[in-house]
N, C-alpha and C positions, 0 to 999 in steps of 0.2 A: 246744851246744844240749842241753837236758835230754831224756832219753829219752822221757818221756811226751808232751812237745810234738811230738817227731818222730813218734811213733806216732799222735798225733792228726791231724797233717798228712797222714800216709800213709793213714790210714783214711778221711779226708774226701775225698781225691783218688780213692779207689776207689769211692765211693758212686755216681757216674754209671755205672759199669760194671755195677751191679746193677739198672739201670733196667728197667722192664717194657716200655717203648717208647722210640722215639727222637723227637726233635723237641720242640716247645714243650708238648705235652700232658703230658709227664712232669715238667716243671719244678715244678708244684705239689706233686707227691708228693715230689720231691727236696728241696724247701725244707721241707716238713713233717717229713720224716725227719731232715733236718739239725737242725732246731729241737729235735726230741725227743732226738737224740744230745747236743746241747749241754746240754739240761736234765738228762739223765742224768749227764753228767760234772760239771755244776755241783752236782747232788745229792751226788755222791760226795765232793766237797770241802767242802761246807757243812753236811752233815747231822751231827747230834749222836749218831747211832746208832753202836754199836760197829762196828769195821771189818768184822767177819765179817757183820754184818747188812747193812751197805752193800753188800758184795760179793754177798750173797744177792739183794738188790734188783736190782743190776746184772746178775747172771746171769739172773734172771727176765726182765729187759728184753731181753737179748741173745737168749735162747732164744725168747721170744715174737716178736721181730722176725724171726728166721730162720724160725720156723714160719709166720708170716703171709706172708712172702715166698714160701716153698715152696708153701703152699696156694693162693696166687693166681697162681703163675707160669705155669700152663697156660691161664689165662683170657685171651681177647683183650682188650687194654687199652682200646681205643677203645669196645668195646661194653659194658664193665663198669667204666667209669671211676670211678663213685661207690663201687661195691662194693670195688674194689681199693684206692682211696685210704682208704676208711673202715677196711678190714681192716688195712692196713699201718700205719695211724696209731693207731686205737683199741685194737687188740689189745695192742700193747706198752704203751700209756698206761694202760689199765685194769688189766692184769696187774701193772704196776709199782706202781701206787697200792695195789692190794690187797696186794701183797707188802710194801710200806712200812708199811701199817696193821697187818698181821700181825706184822711185825718190831718195830714200836714197841710193840705190845701185849705181845709176848714179853719185851721188855726191862724193862717195868714190873712184871712178875710175878716 
């Protein structure tokens, strides 16, 4: 098995351990974060940006995901469901799109 497939499987199995809550409430956040991770990996392989630019966008995605999780980890999930879900999904998405736009503009100049 190729090493990147093994690391993808390993990281995907660790995602439920990072959940804000237990039970069915957290499944929506889990699926949204999984979809974002798949989109980020797909971007890495399909983008026409230089490898350093792609890695920059991926690093921005990872840092913003960790930051959003860290900033919302002390909030009670049931009382702040919309805030936690929006923060954990929109922060990495918006920051990655901004980084991608910035990197694509830098490669054209």
